[in-house]
C-alpha positions, 0 to 999 in steps of 0.5 A: 159205039162205046170205048173199050179199055183193056188196061189201066194205071193202078199206081194212081191209087196204089199208095192210097187207103181204100175204104171198103164200105160193106163186106158182102158179095162184092165187097168181100171179093173186091177187098180180097182182090185188092189186098192180094194186089198189094193195096191197103184196105180198111173195111167199114161195117156195122157190127154184124155177121159181115164184120165178123167175116171180114175180121176172120179174113184178116181185115181191119174192121172199123165203124163206117164213119172212121173208114171214110175218114181214113180212106182216100178211095171210098167204095160203096159196097153196101146194098142199094136200098140202104145206101142213101141212109148210110150216105147221109149219116155216115159217109158224106159228112166224113168225105174230104176234098179230093177223095174218090168215091166208087159206086159198084152200080149206078142205081142211087146216083141215077135215081137221085137218092144220092147226090154226088159231092162236088168236091170229090171224084165220083165214079162207077166200076160195075162188075158184070158178075157176082162177087164169087166170079170176081174173086174166082177170076182174080185167083185164076189169073183172068179178068172180067168185064166192068162198066165204068162211068163218071158222075163228077170229075173233080180232079179232071182224072176221074176216068183215069181213076175208074180205070185204075180201080178196075185194074186194082180189082183185077178186071182189066190188065188180064186175059178176058178183062175189059172196061166198057165206057158207060154211065150211071144211067146205062148201067142201071137200066141194063142191070134192072132190065135183065133182072126184070125180064129174061132172068126172072122169066128164066127161073119161072119158065124152068119151074113151069117146065118142071110142072108140065113134065111131071103132069106128063108122067116124068118123075120130079127127079128126072125133070129137075135134073134135066131142066137145071140141076145137072149142070148143063146150064152152066156149060151152055152159059159158058159156051155162050160167053165164049162163042156167042149167043147163037154160035154156041148152038153148033156144039149141040146135036142137029136135033137140038139145034133144030128144036132151038131154032123152030121152037125158040121164036114161038115164045117171043110173042107180042105180049112178051115184047110188051112186057119187056118194053113196060119193064124198061119204061118203069125202070127209066121213069122211076116207077120201080125205084119208088116201089122198091123204096116203099117196100123197104119203108113198109118192112118188105111185106110183098118181098117176104110174101113172094119168098114164102110162096116160092118156098111153099111150092112143089118145085122147092119141095121136090128140089129140096128132097133131091138136093139133100139126097145129092148132098148139095143142101143140108 
């Protein structure tokens, strides 16, 4: 069983400069949480839209090498696929003995794209939600779950620093917050597994469900609202989080419960199990990481083609009409 931590000593980094490298989904949320908690934050970013957002939010924005030189705690909040290049060019040459490097996922260290420096503490604090949730929970006085790991324990206190940073961003020390002892490998495998199995399947199953309903005389509007646009999915996901995967079914009608329990297992076929095991295998043996690295090198041809196919689909077209009518999309 993994150890669970519900609090930490944020004073370990209270008087240190935190260099937030990147101001995207996680970087912006964590930077704002840190600032609201009284921590000193400088944002390292190239001159782009994210730099403008950081400046508009009142942060000091400097080039990445300067941010690393000024920081005592360096947080890697830029996308996984660009981290290795930025690491070699801008980050590693500017680290000092005793700095603390924080990764928000295990991806690059686990696959060996980034080699942890031996003269720094290298830790992972990986929120189990997107940046919007990190910020919303903080503002509302609630914590959130993170996986923590250590790749290099230079000071002998790397685990303490992982807990300190978890506390500083509001993950622990608040109701609902927990830091789970993990590793760069475990975080990478579990995170990619979700993206490659149920999360992707969920989106495409809903899209296929829309098509089947429309084939059977249901209007696109009714199908889309029933399957995802009404907000019922949010309520179910919240109930799963609070009550448990199957325990939340007690909140449904008995008709609904019977439908879930009789039809749900039918979709878990031998082929589905095979695909899930294949997903884990290709995550652990590096097949996916190599594929994704090559995709970036070639200019994202498959990625762009897949997005193009989605945006030309009947699901996207009918959803767009409905969402514009509802005022959700301009």
